[in-house]
C-alpha positions in Angstrom: 225.6 40.9 -27.7 222.0 40.8 -27.1 221.0 41.6 -23.5 217.5 42.5 -23.7 214.4 41.9 -25.9 211.2 44.3 -25.9 207.8 43.6 -27.1 205.3 45.9 -28.5 201.9 45.4 -26.5 198.9 45.6 -28.9 199.3 43.3 -32.0 202.2 41.5 -30.6 201.4 40.3 -27.1 197.8 40.8 -28.0 195.9 39.5 -31.3 193.9 42.6 -31.7 196.0 45.3 -34.1 195.6 48.2 -31.5 193.9 48.9 -28.2 191.4 50.9 -30.0 190.2 47.9 -31.8 189.9 46.1 -28.7 187.9 48.9 -27.0 185.8 49.6 -29.8 184.7 45.9 -30.2 183.5 45.8 -26.7 181.5 49.0 -27.0 179.8 48.2 -30.0 178.9 44.5 -28.5 177.1 46.2 -25.5 175.5 49.1 -27.3 175.0 48.1 -30.8 176.5 51.0 -32.3 178.2 50.7 -35.5 181.9 49.3 -35.0 183.5 51.3 -38.0 181.9 54.6 -36.6 183.2 54.1 -32.9 186.7 52.9 -34.2 187.1 56.0 -36.3 186.0 58.5 -33.9 188.2 56.6 -31.1 191.2 56.8 -33.4 191.1 60.6 -33.6 191.9 60.8 -30.1 194.8 58.1 -30.1 197.7 60.3 -30.4 197.0 62.8 -27.6 195.7 59.8 -25.4 198.9 57.9 -26.0 201.4 60.9 -25.4 199.6 61.8 -22.3 198.0 65.0 -23.3 194.5 63.8 -22.2 193.3 61.0 -20.3 190.4 58.9 -21.7 188.0 60.1 -19.1 188.8 63.7 -20.2 188.2 62.8 -24.0 185.1 60.7 -23.2 182.4 63.4 -23.3 183.7 64.5 -26.6 183.6 61.1 -27.9 180.1 60.5 -26.9 179.1 63.8 -28.3 180.5 62.5 -31.6 178.7 59.3 -31.4 175.6 61.3 -30.5 174.8 59.4 -27.3 175.7 59.2 -23.8 177.6 56.1 -22.7 179.0 55.3 -19.1 182.9 55.2 -18.9 182.6 52.0 -17.4 182.3 50.6 -20.9 185.7 51.4 -21.6 187.2 50.0 -18.2 185.2 46.7 -19.1 186.9 46.6 -22.4 190.3 46.1 -20.7 189.5 42.6 -19.4 188.5 41.6 -23.0 192.0 42.2 -24.3 192.9 39.0 -26.2 196.3 37.8 -25.1 198.6 36.0 -27.5 199.8 33.1 -25.2 202.1 31.8 -27.8 204.2 35.3 -27.5 203.8 35.2 -23.8 205.3 31.8 -23.5 208.0 32.9 -26.0 208.8 35.9 -23.7 209.0 33.5 -20.7 211.5 31.3 -22.4 213.7 34.3 -22.8 213.6 35.4 -19.4 216.3 33.1 -18.0 219.0 34.5 -20.2 217.7 38.0 -21.2 216.1 40.9 -19.8 212.5 41.3 -21.3 210.3 44.4 -21.7 207.5 46.1 -23.1 207.5 49.4 -25.1 203.9 50.5 -26.1 202.0 53.6 -27.5 199.3 53.3 -24.8 197.2 54.9 -22.1 198.3 54.5 -18.3 195.3 52.9 -16.7 194.6 50.2 -19.6 198.3 49.1 -19.4 198.3 49.4 -15.4 195.2 47.1 -15.5 196.9 44.5 -18.0 200.1 44.4 -16.1 198.3 43.5 -12.9 195.4 41.4 -14.3 198.0 39.1 -16.3 200.7 39.0 -13.4 203.2 40.4 -16.2 205.6 41.5 -13.5 206.7 37.6 -13.3 207.5 37.5 -16.8 208.7 41.1 -17.8 211.3 43.2 -16.1 209.8 46.5 -17.3 207.0 48.3 -19.2 207.5 51.6 -20.8 204.3 53.2 -21.7 204.1 56.4 -24.1 201.4 58.2 -21.9 203.6 57.9 -18.9 207.0 59.2 -20.4 205.5 61.7 -23.1 207.0 60.2 -26.0 205.7 57.6 -28.7 207.4 55.0 -30.9 207.9 57.5 -33.7 210.6 59.2 -31.5 213.8 57.9 -30.0 213.1 59.1 -26.5 210.8 56.3 -25.5 213.4 53.6 -26.6 216.2 55.6 -24.8 214.2 55.4 -21.7 213.7 51.8 -22.0 217.1 51.1 -22.4 218.2 53.2 -19.4 215.6 51.4 -17.2 217.0 48.0 -17.9 220.6 49.3 -17.9 221.3 48.3 -21.6 222.7 49.9 -24.6 220.5 50.1 -27.9 222.8 47.9 -29.8 222.1 45.1 -27.0 218.4 45.0 -27.6 215.6 43.7 -29.9 212.5 45.3 -30.4 209.4 43.5 -32.0 206.6 45.4 -33.3 203.5 45.0 -35.6 203.8 48.4 -37.4 207.1 48.7 -39.5 207.1 52.5 -39.3 207.5 52.0 -35.3 210.9 50.3 -36.1 212.4 53.3 -37.7 213.2 55.4 -34.5 214.6 52.5 -32.6 216.7 51.5 -35.6 218.3 55.0 -35.6 219.5 54.5 -32.1 221.0 51.0 -33.1 218.3 48.6 -31.7 217.7 45.5 -33.7 214.0 45.9 -35.0 211.9 42.9 -36.0 208.6 43.3 -37.8 205.8 41.0 -36.8 202.9 40.9 -39.1 199.7 40.8 -36.8 197.5 39.2 -39.4 199.7 36.3 -40.4 201.2 35.7 -37.0 203.9 33.6 -38.3 205.3 32.5 -34.8 208.4 30.5 -36.3 209.5 33.2 -38.4 209.6 35.4 -35.5 211.1 33.0 -33.3 213.8 32.2 -36.0 214.5 36.0 -36.4 215.0 36.4 -32.7 217.2 33.4 -32.7 219.7 34.5 -35.3 220.3 37.7 -33.4 220.8 36.3 -29.9 223.2 33.3 -31.0 
């Protein structure tokens, strides 16, 4: 019996594939720097940022050095508000809340996710958000999913996890969670809703 549905953040609750895409778009729009270059350099730091080994502010000087320029870190903070929210998925999460626990599991940075949680008043929709940088585990490991289940007091086989990257479903499915892949390019909502519906009936 399903008791909880977890959503990935970037690519599922948002329409940008990753947070790096969102941040890089904003930086290039404000500076005129090449988008592909900014994204490429930014993505080199994603793993240590997402598992909490470094903060974005700690990495910023190195990123600027690789870009060959000095940029104000405020650009990164400004980018958070430009995050494109997928309101159809948000409404779907709202519709589930009356019968199920609803949460977020994301490989992400603490300051960005804290901002999005408060800015979008997600505490009114979601019961919890588990962020990789906070728990020291990313979605290629089972630990982050175990923590998410413990915090909502559910067993893995009582959960659904929706992600836009198929490889992120491997660890959760090893635990017994029901993984659903959501193609962030096609954004086939009816297929997603039907897949969830088939598991909760």
